Structures are given as structure tokens and as C-alpha cells.
C-alpha positions as CSV (number, residue, x, y, z in Angstrom):
1,M,-34.4,-29.2,-60.7
2,H,-32.5,-31.4,-58.1
3,S,-33.5,-35.4,-58.7
4,R,-35.2,-36.8,-55.7
5,S,-32.5,-39.2,-55.2
6,R,-29.9,-36.7,-54.7
7,T,-32.0,-34.8,-51.7
8,R,-30.9,-36.7,-48.5
9,T,-31.7,-34.0,-46.1
10,L,-34.3,-31.6,-45.3
11,W,-32.2,-28.6,-45.9
12,Q,-31.7,-29.7,-49.4
13,A,-35.1,-30.3,-50.0
14,L,-35.9,-26.6,-48.6
15,A,-34.1,-25.2,-51.5
16,R,-36.1,-26.8,-54.2
17,P,-38.8,-25.0,-55.7
18,D,-41.3,-27.9,-55.4
19,F,-40.6,-28.4,-51.8
20,P,-44.5,-27.9,-50.8
21,L,-45.7,-30.9,-53.5
22,S,-42.6,-33.3,-52.3
23,P,-42.8,-35.7,-49.4
24,W,-40.6,-33.8,-47.3
25,P,-43.1,-31.3,-45.7
26,W,-44.8,-34.6,-44.5
27,R,-41.9,-36.2,-43.3
28,A,-41.2,-33.1,-41.2
29,A,-44.5,-33.3,-40.1
30,A,-44.1,-36.8,-38.8
31,Y,-41.1,-36.2,-36.9
32,L,-42.2,-33.5,-34.9
33,V,-45.5,-35.6,-34.6
34,S,-43.6,-38.5,-33.4
35,G,-41.6,-36.6,-31.0
36,V,-44.8,-35.9,-29.0
37,P,-45.8,-39.5,-27.7
38,A,-41.9,-40.1,-27.4
39,G,-41.7,-36.9,-25.0
40,I,-44.8,-37.9,-22.9
41,A,-43.5,-41.6,-22.3
42,V,-40.0,-40.2,-21.3
43,L,-41.9,-37.7,-18.9
44,L,-44.1,-40.8,-17.5
45,V,-41.0,-43.1,-16.9
46,A,-39.0,-40.1,-15.4
47,V,-41.6,-39.5,-13.0
48,A,-42.1,-42.9,-11.9
49,V,-38.5,-43.4,-11.5
50,V,-38.1,-40.4,-9.3
51,A,-41.2,-41.4,-7.3
52,V,-39.9,-44.8,-6.8
53,G,-36.3,-43.7,-6.1
54,G,-37.7,-41.4,-3.3
55,V,-39.7,-43.9,-1.7
56,L,-36.8,-46.6,-1.8
57,S,-34.2,-44.2,-0.8
58,L,-35.1,-44.8,3.1
59,V,-33.6,-48.2,2.6
60,L,-30.7,-47.4,0.5
61,I,-32.0,-48.5,-2.8
62,G,-32.7,-45.2,-4.3
63,L,-29.2,-44.1,-5.3
64,P,-28.5,-47.4,-7.2
65,L,-32.1,-47.0,-8.8
66,L,-31.3,-43.4,-9.9
67,A,-27.8,-44.2,-10.8
68,L,-29.3,-47.0,-13.3
69,A,-31.9,-44.3,-14.4
70,A,-29.2,-42.3,-15.7
71,L,-28.7,-44.8,-18.4
72,G,-32.3,-44.3,-19.2
73,G,-31.0,-41.6,-21.9
74,L,-29.2,-44.4,-24.0
75,P,-32.7,-45.9,-25.4
76,V,-34.0,-42.4,-25.7
77,A,-30.9,-41.4,-27.6
78,R,-31.2,-44.6,-30.0
79,L,-34.7,-43.9,-30.7
80,E,-34.0,-40.3,-31.4
81,R,-30.8,-41.1,-33.8
82,F,-33.7,-43.3,-35.6
83,R,-36.2,-40.4,-36.0
84,T,-33.7,-38.0,-37.4
85,R,-33.7,-40.4,-40.4
86,L,-37.0,-38.7,-41.2
87,I,-35.2,-35.4,-41.7
88,D,-31.5,-36.5,-42.6
89,E,-31.0,-39.7,-44.6
90,R,-27.4,-40.0,-43.2
91,P,-27.3,-42.3,-40.4
92,A,-26.2,-40.2,-36.9
93,A,-23.3,-41.1,-35.4
94,D,-23.2,-43.6,-32.0
95,P,-20.9,-41.7,-29.8
96,H,-20.7,-44.5,-27.5
97,R,-17.3,-46.6,-27.3
98,R,-16.9,-50.3,-27.5
99,P,-16.3,-51.8,-24.0
100,A,-12.7,-53.1,-23.7
101,E,-13.8,-56.6,-21.9
102,P,-17.3,-58.4,-22.1
103,G,-19.6,-58.2,-19.7
104,L,-22.2,-56.2,-17.8
105,W,-19.7,-54.4,-15.3
106,P,-17.2,-53.2,-17.7
107,W,-20.1,-51.9,-19.9
108,L,-21.7,-50.1,-16.9
109,R,-18.0,-48.6,-16.3
110,T,-17.4,-47.6,-19.7
111,R,-21.0,-46.1,-20.1
112,F,-20.9,-44.1,-16.7
113,Q,-17.3,-42.7,-17.6
114,E,-18.5,-41.3,-21.2
115,R,-19.6,-37.8,-21.6
116,S,-22.0,-38.7,-24.2
117,T,-23.8,-40.7,-21.5
118,W,-24.7,-37.8,-19.4
119,R,-25.4,-35.5,-22.5
120,E,-27.9,-38.0,-23.6
121,L,-29.6,-38.1,-20.2
122,G,-29.7,-34.4,-20.5
123,Y,-31.3,-34.4,-23.6
124,A,-34.0,-37.2,-22.4
125,V,-34.7,-34.5,-19.6
126,L,-34.8,-31.7,-21.9
127,L,-37.1,-34.0,-24.5
128,A,-39.8,-34.9,-21.4
129,L,-39.9,-31.1,-20.3
130,V,-39.6,-28.7,-23.1
131,L,-39.3,-30.3,-26.7
132,W,-42.3,-32.3,-27.1
133,P,-44.7,-29.4,-26.1
134,L,-42.6,-27.2,-28.6
135,D,-43.2,-29.8,-31.2
136,A,-47.0,-30.2,-30.4
137,I,-47.3,-26.4,-30.8
138,A,-45.4,-26.4,-34.0
139,V,-47.7,-29.1,-35.6
140,V,-51.1,-27.3,-34.4
141,L,-49.9,-24.0,-35.7
142,C,-48.1,-25.4,-38.8
143,L,-50.2,-28.1,-40.0
144,L,-53.6,-28.5,-38.3
145,L,-54.8,-24.8,-38.4
146,P,-54.4,-24.6,-42.3
147,L,-55.9,-28.0,-42.8
148,A,-58.8,-26.9,-40.9
149,M,-59.4,-23.8,-43.1
150,V,-58.9,-25.9,-46.1
151,A,-61.6,-28.3,-44.6
152,T,-64.2,-25.5,-44.3
153,P,-66.4,-26.5,-47.2
154,V,-66.7,-30.2,-46.1
155,L,-67.6,-28.9,-42.4
156,L,-70.2,-26.7,-44.1
157,A,-71.7,-29.4,-46.2
158,T,-71.9,-31.5,-42.9
159,V,-74.2,-29.0,-41.2
160,G,-76.1,-27.6,-44.4
161,E,-75.9,-24.0,-45.8
162,G,-77.3,-21.2,-43.4
163,E,-75.9,-23.0,-40.6
164,E,-72.8,-21.5,-38.7
165,V,-69.5,-23.3,-38.9
166,K,-66.8,-22.4,-36.6
167,V,-63.4,-22.3,-38.3
168,V,-60.5,-22.7,-35.8
169,K,-63.0,-21.6,-33.4
170,V,-62.5,-17.9,-34.5
171,W,-64.3,-17.3,-37.8
172,T,-67.8,-17.9,-38.5
173,V,-68.7,-19.1,-42.0
174,T,-72.4,-19.7,-43.3
175,S,-72.2,-19.6,-47.0
176,W,-70.6,-21.3,-49.8
177,P,-68.5,-18.5,-50.8
178,M,-67.0,-17.7,-47.7
179,A,-66.2,-21.4,-47.3
180,C,-64.5,-21.7,-50.8
181,V,-62.5,-18.4,-49.7
182,F,-61.2,-20.0,-46.7
183,A,-60.4,-23.3,-48.3
184,V,-58.0,-21.4,-50.7
185,L,-56.9,-19.1,-48.1
186,G,-55.9,-22.5,-46.3
187,L,-54.0,-23.8,-49.3
188,L,-52.0,-20.5,-49.4
189,F,-51.4,-20.7,-45.7
190,L,-50.6,-24.5,-45.9
191,A,-47.9,-23.7,-48.7
192,V,-46.2,-21.0,-46.3
193,C,-46.6,-23.6,-43.4
194,C,-44.9,-26.1,-45.3
195,Y,-41.6,-24.2,-45.3
196,A,-42.4,-22.9,-41.7
197,L,-42.5,-26.6,-40.6
198,G,-39.5,-27.7,-42.4
199,V,-37.3,-24.9,-40.8
200,L,-38.6,-26.1,-37.4
201,A,-38.2,-29.6,-37.8
202,G,-34.8,-29.0,-39.6
203,A,-33.8,-27.0,-36.3
204,R,-35.3,-29.5,-34.2
205,A,-33.3,-32.2,-35.6
206,E,-30.0,-30.4,-35.8
207,L,-30.4,-29.6,-31.8
208,T,-30.8,-33.4,-31.5
209,R,-27.6,-34.3,-33.6
210,I,-25.6,-31.8,-31.6
211,L,-26.5,-33.2,-28.1
212,I,-26.8,-36.9,-29.0
213,A,-24.8,-37.5,-32.1
214,P,-22.2,-34.9,-32.7
215,R,-20.7,-35.0,-36.4
216,E,-17.1,-34.8,-35.2
217,T,-17.4,-37.8,-32.9
218,A,-16.5,-40.2,-35.5
219,L,-13.5,-37.8,-36.6
220,G,-12.5,-37.1,-32.9
221,R,-12.4,-41.0,-32.3
222,R,-10.5,-41.6,-35.3
223,V,-8.0,-38.9,-34.3
224,T,-7.9,-40.2,-30.6
225,E,-7.2,-43.8,-32.2
226,L,-4.4,-42.7,-34.6
227,T,-2.6,-40.8,-31.8
228,S,-2.7,-43.9,-29.7
229,S,-1.3,-46.3,-32.4
230,R,1.3,-43.6,-33.0
231,V,2.4,-43.7,-29.3
232,R,2.1,-47.5,-29.7
233,L,4.3,-47.5,-32.7
234,V,6.9,-45.2,-31.3
235,D,7.3,-47.6,-28.4
236,A,7.4,-50.5,-30.3
237,F,10.1,-49.2,-32.6
238,E,12.1,-48.1,-29.3
239,A,11.6,-51.7,-27.7
240,E,12.9,-53.3,-30.9
241,R,15.9,-50.9,-31.0
242,R,16.6,-52.0,-27.4
243,R,16.3,-55.6,-28.2
244,I,18.8,-55.3,-31.3
245,E,21.3,-53.4,-29.0
246,R,21.0,-56.1,-26.3
247,D,21.5,-59.0,-29.0
248,L,24.5,-57.3,-30.4
249,H,25.9,-56.4,-27.0
250,D,25.5,-59.7,-25.6
251,G,25.9,-61.9,-28.8
252,A,28.2,-60.6,-31.6
253,Q,30.1,-58.5,-29.4
254,Q,30.9,-61.1,-27.0
255,R,32.2,-63.5,-29.9
256,L,34.3,-61.0,-31.4
257,V,36.0,-60.3,-28.2
258,A,36.4,-64.0,-27.9
259,L,37.7,-64.0,-31.5
260,T,40.0,-61.0,-30.5
261,M,41.5,-62.9,-27.4
262,T,42.0,-66.1,-29.3
263,L,43.7,-64.2,-32.3
264,G,45.9,-62.7,-29.5
265,L,46.8,-65.7,-27.9
266,A,47.7,-67.6,-31.1
267,R,49.8,-64.5,-32.1
268,L,51.7,-65.1,-28.9
269,D,52.3,-68.9,-29.6
270,A,53.1,-68.8,-33.3
271,P,56.6,-68.7,-34.3
272,P,58.1,-65.5,-36.1
273,G,57.2,-65.7,-39.9
274,P,54.4,-65.1,-42.4
275,V,51.8,-67.0,-40.5
276,A,52.2,-64.8,-37.1
277,D,51.9,-62.0,-39.7
278,R,48.6,-63.0,-40.9
279,I,47.3,-63.9,-37.1
280,D,48.4,-60.4,-36.4
281,A,46.6,-58.7,-39.1
282,A,43.5,-61.2,-38.5
283,H,44.0,-59.9,-34.6
284,Q,44.1,-56.0,-35.9
285,E,41.1,-56.3,-37.8
286,A,39.0,-58.4,-35.3
287,G,39.8,-55.3,-33.0
288,E,38.9,-52.8,-35.4
289,A,35.6,-54.6,-36.4
290,L,35.0,-54.6,-32.1
291,A,35.4,-51.1,-32.2
292,E,33.2,-50.5,-34.8
293,L,30.4,-52.8,-33.7
294,R,30.7,-51.1,-30.2
295,E,30.2,-47.7,-31.9
296,L,27.4,-49.4,-33.9
297,I,25.6,-50.5,-30.3
298,R,26.1,-47.1,-28.7
299,G,24.3,-45.6,-31.9
300,I,21.5,-48.0,-31.8
301,H,20.5,-47.6,-28.2
302,P,23.4,-46.4,-25.7
303,K,23.2,-48.4,-22.6
304,V,24.0,-45.5,-20.4
305,L,20.9,-44.0,-21.9
306,T,18.8,-47.0,-20.6
307,D,20.5,-47.4,-17.1
308,Y,21.0,-43.9,-16.0
309,G,19.0,-41.5,-18.2
310,L,19.2,-38.5,-20.7
311,A,21.6,-36.3,-18.6
312,A,24.3,-39.3,-18.3
313,A,23.8,-40.3,-22.0
314,V,24.5,-36.9,-22.7
315,A,27.4,-36.4,-20.9
316,D,28.8,-39.5,-22.4
317,V,28.5,-38.5,-25.8
318,A,30.1,-35.2,-24.9
319,D,33.1,-36.6,-23.8
320,R,33.4,-38.5,-27.3
321,S,32.8,-35.5,-29.1
322,A,35.4,-34.0,-31.6
323,L,34.6,-30.5,-30.1
324,P,34.8,-29.4,-26.6
325,V,31.1,-29.6,-25.1
326,D,29.7,-28.1,-22.1
327,V,26.7,-29.8,-20.7
328,R,24.5,-28.0,-18.3
329,I,21.2,-30.2,-17.7
330,E,19.3,-29.4,-14.4
331,G,18.4,-32.6,-12.8
332,A,18.8,-35.7,-14.2
333,R,15.0,-36.7,-14.2
334,R,13.8,-39.9,-16.3
335,F,11.4,-39.7,-19.0
336,S,9.7,-42.4,-20.9
337,D,11.9,-44.5,-23.0
338,A,10.6,-42.7,-26.4
339,V,11.4,-39.2,-25.2
340,E,14.7,-39.9,-23.8
341,A,15.8,-41.7,-26.9
342,T,14.6,-38.8,-29.3
343,A,16.4,-36.1,-27.2
344,Y,19.4,-38.0,-27.4
345,F,19.7,-38.7,-31.2
346,V,18.9,-34.8,-31.3
347,V,21.4,-34.1,-29.5
348,C,23.9,-36.7,-31.2
349,E,22.8,-35.5,-34.6
350,A,23.3,-31.8,-33.4
351,L,26.9,-32.3,-32.2
352,A,27.6,-34.5,-35.2
353,N,27.0,-31.5,-37.6
354,A,28.6,-29.1,-35.5
355,G,31.6,-30.9,-35.9
356,R,31.4,-31.3,-39.3
357,H,30.3,-28.1,-40.6
358,S,30.0,-25.4,-38.1
359,G,33.7,-24.3,-37.9
360,A,32.9,-23.9,-34.1
361,S,35.4,-24.1,-31.2
362,R,33.0,-25.2,-28.4
363,V,29.4,-26.3,-28.0
364,T,27.2,-25.9,-25.2
365,V,24.0,-28.5,-24.7
366,S,21.8,-26.9,-21.9
367,G,17.9,-27.6,-20.9
368,G,15.8,-29.1,-18.2
369,Y,12.4,-29.9,-17.3
370,G,9.6,-27.5,-16.8
371,D,5.9,-27.0,-17.1
372,G,5.5,-30.5,-18.5
373,R,8.3,-30.1,-21.4
374,L,11.4,-31.2,-21.6
375,V,13.9,-28.4,-23.3
376,L,17.0,-28.7,-24.8
377,E,19.2,-26.3,-26.6
378,I,22.5,-26.9,-28.4
379,A,24.7,-23.9,-29.4
380,D,27.7,-23.6,-30.9
381,D,30.2,-20.5,-31.8
382,G,30.4,-21.6,-35.4
383,D,29.9,-19.4,-38.7
384,G,26.3,-20.3,-38.5
385,G,24.0,-20.2,-41.8
386,A,22.8,-23.8,-41.3
387,R,19.8,-25.0,-42.7
388,A,17.2,-27.8,-42.0
389,G,17.6,-29.2,-45.2
390,G,20.2,-30.4,-47.5
391,G,21.0,-33.6,-46.2
392,S,21.8,-32.3,-42.6
393,G,19.6,-34.7,-41.0
394,L,17.5,-32.5,-39.0
395,T,14.4,-32.9,-41.1
396,G,14.3,-36.4,-40.0
397,L,14.5,-35.5,-36.4
398,A,12.0,-32.7,-36.6
399,D,9.7,-35.5,-37.9
400,R,10.8,-37.9,-35.0
401,V,10.2,-35.0,-32.4
402,S,6.7,-34.2,-33.9
403,V,5.5,-37.8,-33.4
404,L,5.9,-37.2,-29.8
405,D,3.8,-33.7,-30.2
406,G,7.3,-32.0,-29.6
407,R,8.7,-29.1,-31.6
408,L,12.4,-28.8,-33.3
409,S,13.6,-25.3,-34.2
410,L,16.9,-23.9,-35.6
411,S,18.5,-20.3,-35.5
412,S,21.5,-19.9,-37.5
413,P,22.5,-16.7,-38.9
414,A,25.4,-15.8,-40.8
415,G,28.3,-15.3,-38.6
416,G,26.5,-17.6,-35.8
417,P,25.9,-18.6,-33.3
418,T,24.0,-21.6,-34.1
419,V,21.1,-22.6,-31.9
420,L,19.2,-25.8,-32.3
421,R,16.3,-26.1,-29.9
422,V,13.6,-29.0,-28.9
423,E,10.7,-29.2,-26.9
424,I,9.0,-32.2,-25.9
425,P,6.0,-32.6,-23.7
426,C,6.2,-35.4,-21.2
427,L,5.7,-36.7,-17.9
428,L,8.3,-37.6,-15.5
429,K,9.0,-41.0,-14.6
430,G,11.3,-40.0,-11.3
431,V,13.9,-37.4,-10.0
432,D,17.6,-38.2,-9.6
433,E,20.7,-36.6,-8.8
434,G,21.6,-33.5,-11.1
435,V,24.3,-33.8,-13.6
436,S,26.5,-30.9,-14.4
437,R,29.7,-31.0,-16.4
438,N,32.0,-28.1,-17.9
């Protein structure tokens, strides 16, 4: 037998053999009974609001009044979420968001924009017109009727034996044996009605939860928060990359350029000898360091990507590729910084892999924007057999693409060709001239 402490819902209690003797049937009855005055009160308030709104509509006050009446579902829903604790001890989730700013107007704007507000208004109307009469009928049939049969001996005792007693206005009882029979039948009927009352109350509470406190609300809100935070992290990451690129470009690179020029001038002024040779070696080292720094800056976040967009940046990296690259990107459209950076680094990684491992003689980068998606394909005529794992770097790129809800796929049968395809859902920032390079 389940312990009482482990029974937290009416449905769990219904599975217990001692359900009729537990407090749960009375909790179910209390839930249904309390719904009757609540529904009547909502009905009276709704009639009053409609009447007043109809009268005041002549002076253009009715519409704001009726708009405010739409918020009447909020206290009703709060009361209903509280009443469901009689059936389910787990707290019902509040589906409403907290306004972003304090004050009455942000609160009203938030509530009117929420679907939960209108769903709760619909529930209030349903409660006022349909649910509370059904609650009353259920209580009468499942509780009052069997209790009236159980009370037959008490009624007979009040009028005296030989007198007629009407049981639920249907049966006539005039003797104690018949009264005892009706009392026993009433007890049996009450035991059966306890289960019926529990099922009706449970179904009623489930309908309430579905309409005003859906269980997926908290999870959906959490998913939305995680999605938003993920987008913010991606944007922050790209902003940090651009900051590092800018600091290196405007700081360390300029210092190296000045150092290179200073060493070059010193080399011209120094007489031939060991000192001049060392200055010349330092000048060459500074030049190589400057070239490496420029490559590093370009790898962090190329300036051409920020200034001219994805198509121009892909054309630029194609010019520097070890393999001949054909670029066919339809329209140099601009996208968000995160989308452009992700697509650019996918192309860079694909070209690097093709140059190192594919044995290809030519690579083609094609793609464009359509149906709300940026699609790029990088194909080479190499030996094929490429895999996403094995240190190729494609696994990390796939993870980066998935952060933007995109998809990266690889087709590389033995003997080639190898085709890497990336799809990223995104919106346009603007439309520029198309870029095509062969």
C-alpha cells in the first residue's frame, strides 16, 4: 500500500484500494463544490461588465473598459491555479512573463501581448457559462444523491414509523427495514460515486491545467531563454573577435611596421660589417613577424569580411589559396556578423583541408541565399574519402554551425568528388552587387 505522503495527486490516490476511505474523495468534492460559487461570481461580474460597457460605449469609454475586462481572466486563473492544489499538490505553473520594465504600462503591454492572457479570458468565459453548472451536476449526482439514501433512517426517525418518507423525491419509505436497506444501498452507491467523483474532478482539473497552466510552459520558457542566451553568446564572441582583430591591427601591427622601418633605415646608415649583418637579420625577422601577425589578424576576423561582406571575403581567401578556386556566390548580400563569420570560417577550413589532404587540382565555392537560408557548397575534384572526424576540424565547424540552427553535411565517396554543404537560416541585412570570380 502506498503511503499517504507519497500520494500527491488525485490520479495516484485513485489507484489505491483504500481510496473511498481516504481524504481524497472529499478533496475532489471540495474542488467541484468550490467551482460553483466561483463560476457564478465570474458570470455576474461578466454580465455587469458587458452591461456597463454597452451603456458607456456611446461615449467611447466602453472599448477601453472592455479591453480592461480582458484582464479579468488573470485573477480567475490565479484562483483556479490555487484550487487545483486540492487535486494536485504540485504547484501549477504561472505562464506569464515578467515585464522588462517596471510600471503599469509595460505590465499592460506585456499582458496584452501574451497568448496566456487571452487563453485565461477564454477559460473565465467557459467557467461562467459551462463548467460551474457541470460541477454542480456532478456534486448532486455523485455526492448528494447517495448521502440522501444513507440518511433515510434519520429522516424516518424524524417523522415516525408508518409515515411516508420520500427518498430523493423518487422512492417512498414507510418502515425501518426499507430504510435500512436504502441506507446500505446508499453506502455502496457512495463508494462507487467516490471513484466517479474523483475521475470527474481529475478530468476537470486537467482541463484547467491545459487551459491556464500548461506543464510545458516552464520548459518552453527555459528553451526560449537558452536560445536567446546562446545567440547573445555568439554575438558577444564575434564582437570580442573583432575587438582583438582591431587591437592587433591598430596596435601591435603598427608597432611592428614602425620597427621594420626603423631597422631598414638603420641598415642603410650602418657601415658594412657584423653590426650591419645583425641589423639586416633583425629587419628580416621583423618582416616575417609582421607577415605572420597579418595572417593571424586575417584568421581572427578579416577586415574585408566586416567591410564588404561574405562574398568579398570568400573571393579574397580564394586568391590566397594554394589551389585554384572558382567562386560563384549569387549576390553579395549582407547577413548578421555571426552568420558571415561562421560561413567564412567554414570556407576557410574546407579550402585548407582540400589543399592538405584531398589531392585536388581545383575547388569550387558556390552558393546563395534563398527561402530564408544561406547555402554554401565547397566541392573539389580530389580523391575523396574525407571524414568529419580524425582531426579534420569539421566537427568543430559543425558544432559552430549548429549554434545558429544550421546544418553542415559532408559527401566524400572514395575517388571523389568531395562536397561540403552548409545551410544557415538567417535574415538579410542588405543587398549589394553580386560577386562572381573564375
